N, C-alpha and C positions, 0 to 999 in steps of 0.2 A: 486619336485612337481610343476607342472605348476599352477600358481595362476590364478583365474578367473578375467577377466578384466571387471570392472564396470565403466561406464561413467555416471556421473551426470551432466546434462546440466541445469545450473541455480544456482546461489548462494543466492537465496532469502530464505524465511522461509522454504519451502519444501526441497530445495536442501541442505540447511545447516543442517537440522535435519537428512536427509538421510545419509549425509556424516559422521555426528557424530556417528550414529549407526554403520557404517561400519569401522570407524577409528580403527586401531589396531586389526582388526579381522584377524586371520590367514587364509591364503588361498585365499585372495582377494586383488587386486590392484585397487585403486580408483583414477579416474581422474575427478576432479571437474572443470568444465568450466563455465566461466561467462565473459560477455563483459567488466565487471569491475573487479578489483582485490580486491574489498571490498564487504561486505554485507551491504545492505541498510535497516536500521530499519525504515520501512515506517511509523509506527504510530507516530514517532516524527519528520517527515519531516516538518510538519507545524511549528515547533519551529525553524527549520533552516530558513524557509521562512520568519519568523517574527524576525529574528536576535537574538533569545533567546539562540540558541545553534549553535555551529560551526559544519561543516561537519564531522570532525574527531570524534566528540562526539557521532554520531549516525551511523557511517559507519566503524565498525571494519574491519581490513584487513582479507581476507580469509586465507592468508598465516600465519598470526598471530594466528588465531583461531586453525589451524591445524599444527602448527609448530612442535609439539611433536609426530605427527602421521606419522610413517615412511612409511606407505602404502598409503598415500594420496598425490597426486600431484595436484597442482593448476595451471591451465592455463588460461590466459586472452586472449580472442578472441571471435569472432562471429561465431557461428555455422550456416553455410549457408544452409546446407541440411542434411537430414537423409535418409539413404537407408536401410530399414528393410530387404530387400532381401539379402544383403551382410553383414548385421550387422555392418555398418560403419556410421560414421558421418564425415562431412567435416568441419574442423576448419580452417577458412580462405582458404588456398590452400592445407592444409594437411589432409589426410584421416586417421582417427583413427578407429580401430576395437574394438568391445566390445563383451562380452558374455552376459552382461545385460546392459540395458539402462534405466535410470530414467530421464524422461523429467520433468523439473520443471522451465520452462521459464517464468511462471507468465502470466500476462495479460497486456493489455494497455488500456488507457482511450478510452471509446467508445463515439461517437457522434451520435449514432443511425441513421447511414446512411448519416449524414450531414458532410462529410469529409472536406468540405471547412471551417467548423467551427474550425477545428484543428489548423489552422494557425492564427485564430483570438482570441485565448484564450490560457491559460496555464493549463495543468493538474497538478496533484501532486502525481505522482507515482514514480518518480526518483529523485535522488539528484540534477541533473541539472534543474529539474522543480522548486524545492525549491529555488535554487540559482537565477533562472530567476525571480521568483516572488519577491524575496528580492530586486534584483537590480532594477526592474521596479517600485516597491513600493517606494523605497528611492529616485529614480530619479524623480518620480511624485511629491514627497514632495519638492524636490529642485526646480522643475519647478513651483510649486505653490508659492514658496517663491519669485520668480521673476515675477509672473504674476500680473499686476496691476488691471485687470478686475475681480471683485468678482465672476461674473457668469462663466467666463472661468475657474477660479480657482476651482470652485466646481467640474468640470470634473476631474481635476488632483487629487482631494482629494476623489474621489469615487472609491470604490472597490466593484464589484459584484461577488458573489460566487454562482455558479449554482450547486445545489445538497445539500440536507439537511441530508445526512448520517453522520457518525462519522467524516470523513475528513472535510466536509464543516462546521460542527458545531464547531469542534476544531479550525479550521483556523479562523472562524468568531470571536470566543471568544478571541483568541490570538491577533488578529488585534485590537479588541476593547480596550484591555488593553495596547497594544503597543502605541496607540495614546494618552491615558490618563495618562499613567505612564512613560514609557520609553522615549517618545519624548516630554514630557511636558516641556515647557519653552525653547525649542531649536530653535524656529523660531520666527522672528520678524514681518513678514508680515501677519501671520495668527496663530490661535490657533490650534494645532494638534487635539484637541478634536472635532474640527468641521468636521473632516474627516468622510465621510459617508460610512457605510458598509451595503450592502444589501445581504441577504441570500435568494435565491429562491429555493423552492422545489415544484415539480410538484404534489406530493401526498398531501393529506389533513393534514398530520402531519409530524414533523421532526422525524428522527431516526426510519424509518420504520423497523419493526421487534422487536422493544422494546415495552413494555407495553405503552398504550396510556398515562397514567399519567406521565410517564417519558418523553415522547415526549412533553407534555404540559409544564412540569417543565423546560425542556431545552429551550423551546420558551420563557417562562417567564424570565428566567435568562438572556438570550441573549438580550431581549428587555430592561431589567434593565441596561445592559451594553451599551445600545445605538444602538444595531444592529436592522436594519429594517428586520423583518422576513416576507417573503411572501410565503404562502403555497397554494396548490391547483391551481398553475399557471405554466403550462409547458412553456418552452421557445419556441416561434414561429420562431424567427429569431435572428441571432447573427451577428453583424457587428464588424469591428475592434475595434471600441470604443463605442459600444452600444449593449444593450441586450433588446429584445422586447418580452414581454409576451402577453397574450391575449388583455389586455386593457391598458398596461403601457409600457413606454420605459424608459430605464435607461442609461444615458450617463456616461461612466466610462473609465478611462485610464488603469484600471487594472481589467481584467476579468479572473477568475479562474474557470475551469470546473472540478467538482468533482461529476459527476452524473452517473458514471457506468464504468464497465470493460468488455472488450471483449478479445477473444483469438488472438494470433498472427497468421498471414497467414501461417507460417511454420508448424503449427499444422496439416494442411491438408496433408502435405507430409507423414504423418505416415500411411496413408491408412485406417484410422479408420473413423467411422461416427462422424460427427461434428454437433453442434447445429447452430442455426441462429446467435448466438453470437460468433461463431468460436471456441468454446471450444470442447474438445475431449471427447466423450462418453467412459467411462471405465467400466470394469466388477467389480464385487463385491470385488475382491482382488486388484483392481487398475491397473490390466493389460489391455492391449488392446485386443479386441476380435480377436482371431486368431494369436496373437503375444505373445508367451509365455515368451519372454525375454524382453519385453518393458513395462514399468510402466509409468503412467502419474499422476501427483500430483499437488496440489495447484490450482491457479486461472485458469490454462489451462485445468483442468479436470472437466468434467461434471459427477458428481456422484449423483445418485438418492438414497434416503433413502427408507426404506420399504413403507413409505407413498406415494412415488412417487415424492416427492419434492426434487429438487437439493439442495445440501449444499451451503451455501453462500460463497463468496470469502473473507474469513477472515483469519487472520494470524494463529489463533489456528487450523483451519481446515487444512491449508497448512502444519503446523508443524507436526500434527498428521499423515497426509497422507504420508509425507516424511519419517518419522520414520517407518511407517507400511510397505511401499514399500521396504525399506531396510531390515526389518525383514523378509519379505516374500522371498527375495532373499536368505537370510541365511537359511531359512527353506528349500528352494529348494536344496541348496547345501548340506544339511544334509540328503536329500532324503525324506523330509516330504512334506505334502501338504501345499499349501498356505492357509491363513485364510482370511476371508472376513473383510473388513474394517468397523468398527463401530465407529462413531464419539462420543467422550465423550464431550458433551456440558457443558463447565464450565461457560458459560455466555458471555456477551458482555459488553463493557464499552465505555464511551466517556467522555472526560474532557471538562469543560466549564469554561475557565479562570483559575485563580490561586488557587481558593479554592472551586470550584464547579465541580461536576461530576455526571454522572448517571451510574448505573451498574445493570444488570439483571443476577445475579449469578445463575448458573446451570439452566438458563432458567425459573426460577420460584421465585427467591427471589430478588425483586427490591430494590435498594438502591439509595439514592440521597444525594446531599449536600457534606459536608466536609468528612463524613465517606466514601462515594464512592470515593472521591478524594484521600484519603489516600490509599484505596485499589488499585486504578489505579496507584498511584505513586510506591507502593511497587512492584507490578507485573512488571512494566516496568523497574524499577531498577534491579530487580532480573534477568531479561533476559539479560540486558546489562552487568551485572556483570558476568554472565555465558559466554558471548562472549569475554569480554575484560579483566576480572580480576579486583579484588577490587581496586587495586592501581590506575587504570585508571579513577576511578570515585571519587577519594578522593578530587579533586578540586571542590569547589562549582561553580555552574553556575547559571546564572540569569534564573528565571522562567518566562514562558509566562503568 
């Protein structure tokens, strides 16, 4: 019996879950392609950026995840193009054919049309982003140690984070505790607690999409940690070492952009309708209109709910879409009809430092403080255990 060839492009949350569903299924051969040979657990990248975790602790290898699945092949490389007419993808210079294609390439940091800003700041979507932030941050502290001028030293010790969503909030909280706990007493020329952290959000409150009281609680906790929180102030200009809002300028050697996500240019090659953000519009079953064998999932997919609102670019959305796309392929192979995707909203979370967090469980049960932090810790450890096995998490690591 000829097995159906399924190509999954992208080893992020959507691609990982899709491949898990297809692993060990009779009658299908799966090729998982990613430009890296590891999965990146993005929610914990901020801890890599602040030296609390090492890369291997948040990046399980894809081969390791699927080493027991005989029908899964993992290839590392860059998919340069997709040809829906011939059902092929080009991996580097090799052309691979498929019966079904699941596109799960994720998204990239958006600068809202200001592409020149991309070279003047660092995003936090990939492992190399986290390592870049870590290197620049520690270098800035070393340069501050050698700088005799107190005014010039302030610039080295200032970090500006643009974007008050979960990524920006979690990074700000971790940086605040890095300076007061981890680096305490390590420098002679200055006190690390003097380091300035500025979090800028264009909207009136932090954590847009969370209940207002959780956004306010987050702001209060961050300010208690010494973070300067600026809301209702969109960035007007960004220079290499300066961020300008409507009425204030911030000199900083470290600028992190965490203000949004857009689709990759390759999405347009699929021949489907795209949004202004470059995401691909998908049908109710996650297939492309007019392409019965191509599914799009995760951050690259624009999926509208019955209310007409698009789903947010969150890991739970990507995971559920990846699994659903794979299940729909199996339905087609059984001769059944596909089913429409319905997102099961179990809620959203954000951690603020070592003992504080906020959570909106199932979209209607707000939690805050230590209880929310315990819930956040449990869910994240559960996912990592599922990827890497319990033994790999047995060694304690420093918390941010």
